[in-house]
C-alpha positions as CSV (number, residue, x, y, z in Angstrom):
1,M,159.9,86.1,139.7
2,Q,158.1,84.6,142.6
3,L,158.5,81.2,144.3
4,T,155.3,79.4,144.5
5,S,155.8,78.7,148.2
6,D,154.6,82.3,148.5
7,I,151.4,81.4,146.7
8,H,148.6,79.2,148.2
9,M,147.9,76.4,145.7
10,N,146.2,73.0,145.7
11,T,148.0,69.9,144.6
12,Q,149.1,70.3,141.0
13,Y,149.2,67.7,138.3
14,L,150.4,67.7,134.7
15,Y,149.0,65.6,131.9
16,R,150.9,65.2,128.7
17,I,148.9,64.4,125.5
18,Q,150.0,63.2,122.1
19,P,148.0,62.4,119.0
20,I,147.1,58.7,118.6
21,R,147.1,59.1,114.8
22,P,150.6,60.3,113.9
23,T,149.5,62.2,110.8
24,L,146.9,64.3,112.7
25,L,149.4,67.2,112.8
26,T,150.9,66.8,109.4
27,E,147.8,66.0,107.4
28,G,145.3,67.7,109.6
29,P,142.4,66.3,111.6
30,T,139.5,64.3,110.1
31,Q,136.0,65.9,110.4
32,D,135.3,63.8,113.5
33,E,138.7,64.6,115.1
34,A,138.2,68.4,114.4
35,A,134.9,68.3,116.3
36,V,136.5,66.5,119.2
37,L,139.5,68.9,119.2
38,Q,137.0,71.8,119.4
39,Q,135.3,70.1,122.4
40,H,138.8,69.6,123.9
41,V,139.6,73.3,123.7
42,S,136.2,74.3,125.1
43,Y,136.6,71.8,128.0
44,L,140.0,73.2,128.9
45,E,138.8,76.8,128.6
46,N,135.9,76.1,131.0
47,L,138.2,74.4,133.5
48,A,140.6,77.4,133.2
49,K,137.7,79.8,134.0
50,E,136.9,77.7,137.1
51,G,140.6,77.9,138.1
52,T,141.2,74.2,137.8
53,V,143.4,74.4,134.7
54,L,146.3,76.7,135.2
55,L,148.0,76.4,131.8
56,A,147.5,74.4,128.6
57,G,149.4,74.4,125.4
58,R,151.3,72.4,122.9
59,T,154.6,72.2,121.2
60,Q,154.7,73.8,117.7
61,T,156.4,70.8,116.1
62,E,154.5,68.5,113.8
63,D,156.7,65.4,114.2
64,P,156.1,62.3,116.4
65,S,157.7,64.1,119.3
66,A,155.0,66.8,119.4
67,F,152.9,66.9,122.6
68,G,150.6,69.1,124.6
69,I,150.5,69.7,128.4
70,V,147.8,70.6,130.8
71,I,148.7,71.8,134.3
72,L,145.8,71.6,136.7
73,Q,144.9,71.8,140.3
74,A,143.0,69.0,142.0
75,E,142.4,67.8,145.5
76,T,143.4,64.2,144.8
77,A,145.2,62.2,142.1
78,E,141.9,60.4,141.4
79,M,140.2,63.8,140.7
80,A,143.1,64.8,138.4
81,H,142.8,61.4,136.6
82,S,139.1,61.9,136.2
83,L,139.6,65.4,134.7
84,M,142.2,64.0,132.3
85,E,140.0,61.0,131.3
86,N,137.0,63.4,130.7
87,D,139.0,65.6,128.3
88,P,137.1,64.9,125.1
89,A,140.4,64.4,123.2
90,V,141.3,61.6,125.6
91,H,137.8,60.2,126.1
92,H,137.3,59.9,122.3
93,E,140.8,58.5,121.8
94,V,142.1,61.3,119.6
95,M,144.9,61.8,122.1
96,R,146.7,59.5,124.5
97,A,147.4,61.0,127.9
98,E,149.7,60.4,130.8
99,L,149.3,62.0,134.3
100,F,152.1,63.1,136.5
101,P,152.1,64.7,140.0
102,Y,153.6,68.2,139.4
103,C,154.6,71.3,141.3
104,I,155.2,74.7,139.8
105,A,158.4,75.8,141.4
106,V,158.8,79.3,139.9
107,L,156.0,81.5,138.5
108,S,156.7,84.6,136.4
109,D,155.5,87.9,137.9
110,Q,153.8,88.6,134.6
111,I,151.5,85.7,135.1
112,I,150.8,86.7,138.7
113,Q,150.1,90.4,137.7
114,A,147.8,89.3,134.9
115,N,145.7,87.3,137.4
116,E,145.4,90.1,140.1
């Protein structure tokens, strides 16, 4: 385990996303939602390749408490907000999103080794 004070990182942010349509997870996405969700995954994968997105994932529940998170690096809160708003799932109103300043306090050695 490594403290992130030992690792040089830009300012971090977390945005939490939740489906706007509550039955998206229980009944599945509509055709339009499915297309937007594929764009959402591609968007996050591209940002991860660039090193902007550090982690993205979702809870495995299908009730109203289900959510996803994206942890990213950005120089400013405005840049982080823009990245969140440009997420296709947010932009096309399939998901609602909320942005938080964030700081990874502890990072597993497994993650560090995988990125070396």
